C-alpha positions in Angstrom: 101.9 109.3 121.9 100.8 109.5 125.5 100.2 106.0 127.1 96.5 106.1 128.2 96.5 102.7 129.9 96.0 102.9 133.8 95.8 99.3 134.4 97.4 96.4 132.6 97.8 92.6 133.3 99.9 90.3 131.2 99.4 86.5 131.5 97.9 86.9 135.1 97.3 83.5 136.7 96.4 82.6 140.2 96.3 79.2 142.0 94.7 78.1 145.2 96.3 75.0 147.0 93.5 74.0 149.2 93.1 71.0 149.4 94.5 70.5 146.0 96.1 72.7 143.3 93.4 74.6 141.5 93.9 77.3 139.0 91.4 80.1 139.7 92.6 82.6 137.2 93.9 81.7 133.8 96.4 83.9 131.8 94.3 87.1 132.1 95.3 89.8 129.8 93.5 93.0 130.5 93.9 96.7 129.7 92.0 99.5 131.2 92.3 103.0 129.8 92.1 106.4 131.5 88.4 107.3 132.0 86.9 104.1 131.3 84.0 102.9 133.5 84.2 99.2 133.5 82.1 96.4 135.2 83.2 92.9 135.9 80.6 90.2 135.9 80.2 86.5 136.0 78.8 83.7 138.3 79.9 83.3 141.8 83.2 81.5 141.8 84.2 82.6 138.3 87.3 84.6 139.8 86.1 88.1 139.5 86.7 88.9 143.2 90.1 87.2 143.2 90.9 89.3 140.1 90.1 92.4 142.0 92.0 91.4 144.8 95.1 91.0 142.8 94.7 94.2 140.9 94.3 95.9 144.3 97.8 94.6 145.1 96.6 93.2 148.3 97.4 89.6 147.2 100.9 89.3 145.6 100.9 85.5 145.0 100.3 85.3 141.4 102.0 84.5 138.1 102.3 87.1 135.3 102.5 90.9 135.6 100.4 93.7 136.8 101.0 97.4 135.9 99.4 100.4 137.3 99.8 103.8 135.8 102.4 102.3 133.5 104.4 101.2 136.6 105.2 97.5 137.1 103.9 96.5 140.6 104.8 92.9 140.5 107.7 92.1 142.7 107.5 95.2 144.8 107.8 94.9 148.6 104.6 95.1 150.8 105.9 98.7 152.0 106.2 100.0 148.3 102.9 98.3 147.4 101.1 100.1 150.5 102.3 103.4 149.1 101.3 102.6 145.5 97.9 101.5 146.7 97.4 104.5 149.0 98.4 107.0 146.2 96.9 105.5 143.2 93.9 103.5 144.2 90.5 104.3 145.9 88.3 101.5 147.2 84.7 101.2 147.5 83.6 97.9 149.0 80.2 96.2 149.6 80.6 96.8 153.3 81.7 100.5 153.6 84.4 99.7 156.5 83.8 103.1 158.0 85.2 103.6 161.4 82.6 104.0 164.1 84.6 106.1 166.4 85.0 108.9 163.8 82.8 111.3 162.1 82.0 111.0 158.5 84.5 113.9 157.7 87.4 112.2 159.7 86.6 108.9 157.9 87.1 110.6 154.5 90.3 112.3 155.6 91.9 109.1 157.0 93.7 107.8 153.8 94.9 111.4 153.2 96.5 111.6 156.7 98.1 108.3 155.9 99.6 109.5 152.6 100.6 112.8 154.2 100.6 114.8 151.0 98.5 117.6 152.3 98.2 119.6 155.6 95.3 118.6 157.9 93.5 121.9 157.1 93.8 121.1 153.2 92.6 117.6 153.8 89.7 118.8 155.8 88.8 121.3 153.1 89.2 118.6 150.5 87.2 116.0 152.4 84.4 118.5 152.9 84.4 119.4 149.2 83.9 115.7 148.2 81.2 115.2 150.8 79.3 118.4 149.4 79.7 116.9 145.9 77.9 113.8 147.2 75.2 115.8 149.0 76.6 114.8 152.3 78.0 118.2 153.5 75.3 118.6 156.3 76.2 115.1 157.5 80.0 115.7 157.7 80.2 115.9 161.5 77.8 113.0 162.3 79.2 109.8 163.6 79.0 107.1 160.9 76.6 104.9 163.0 74.0 107.8 162.6 74.0 107.5 159.0 71.9 105.4 156.6 73.3 102.7 154.4 73.1 104.8 151.4 74.9 107.7 153.2 77.5 105.5 154.5 78.3 104.3 150.9 78.6 107.9 149.8 81.1 108.7 152.6 83.0 105.6 151.5 83.1 107.1 148.0 84.3 110.4 149.1 87.0 108.6 151.2 88.1 106.7 148.0 88.5 110.0 146.2 90.5 111.8 148.7 94.0 111.0 147.4 93.1 111.8 143.9 93.6 108.0 142.7 94.2 107.1 139.2 91.7 104.2 139.6 88.7 103.6 141.8 88.0 99.8 142.4 84.7 98.8 143.6 83.7 95.3 144.9 80.0 95.0 144.9 79.6 98.6 145.9 75.8 98.4 145.5 75.4 95.0 147.0 73.9 96.1 150.3 71.7 98.9 148.9 68.2 99.1 147.7 67.3 100.2 144.1 67.1 103.8 144.9 70.5 103.9 146.5 72.1 101.7 143.9 71.0 104.1 141.2 72.4 107.0 143.3 75.8 105.2 143.6 75.7 104.4 139.9 75.0 108.1 139.1 77.8 109.3 141.3 80.3 107.0 139.5 78.9 107.8 136.1 79.4 111.6 136.9 83.0 110.9 138.1 83.9 109.4 134.8 82.0 112.1 132.8 83.2 115.1 134.7 86.5 114.1 136.2 87.7 111.5 133.8 88.0 109.1 136.7 88.7 105.5 135.9 86.5 102.8 137.6 86.7 99.2 137.8 83.6 97.5 139.5 82.9 94.0 140.3 79.1 93.5 140.4 76.3 91.1 140.6 73.8 93.8 139.6 73.0 93.4 135.9 71.2 96.7 135.6 74.3 98.4 137.0 76.7 96.6 134.6 74.4 97.3 131.5 75.0 101.0 131.9 78.7 101.0 132.3 81.0 101.8 129.2 82.4 98.2 129.0 81.4 94.8 130.6 84.1 92.3 131.2 82.4 88.8 131.5 84.4 86.1 133.3 83.9 82.3 133.4 86.1 79.8 135.0 88.9 82.2 135.6 89.0 83.5 132.1 87.7 86.6 130.4 85.3 85.4 128.0 84.1 88.8 126.6 
């Protein structure tokens, strides 16, 4: 039987040592399957952003194990992790982190240029297709500072998709958006799950958003409570 798990943690724990030893994540066992749209909720300080940071492989100082696409990522070098991250994970943050000196199109292409799997022509074509899907085709050549907040977030989503990641992680992706644009981002994510079978893991404070996802993971005091 094919293993459908995209992301798994086994006994994941994390400590902060400032000023005293404090356990911020406690023995987290988590399984995320292909095509799931999952939101992670909980009060500020419950550990949800820390969890996402560990799952994104940016922070390697933890106890337990993390597997991405059935591959153990715990214990890998920074260089190996950078490749896994670029190939397997797409990121959408609260702040879009677009580079102001580039057009929307070039911003979408950048992770692909780093991965080096496609030629520049092919990348440009793929980037353009993603932008068109998100109704941003006509904005492709604009510099990012000419775009609205909602448009910037759509460019960031296109960028997250460019390397065909197995998983998209969102950290408060609607945190800076009004209701209309938040709904738009939700609809885009939902469509990705429904039509492309894309797997999404989103940390959010937005209860309306969370309520509409396939599964809600609630955290409290560094543990998953439901």
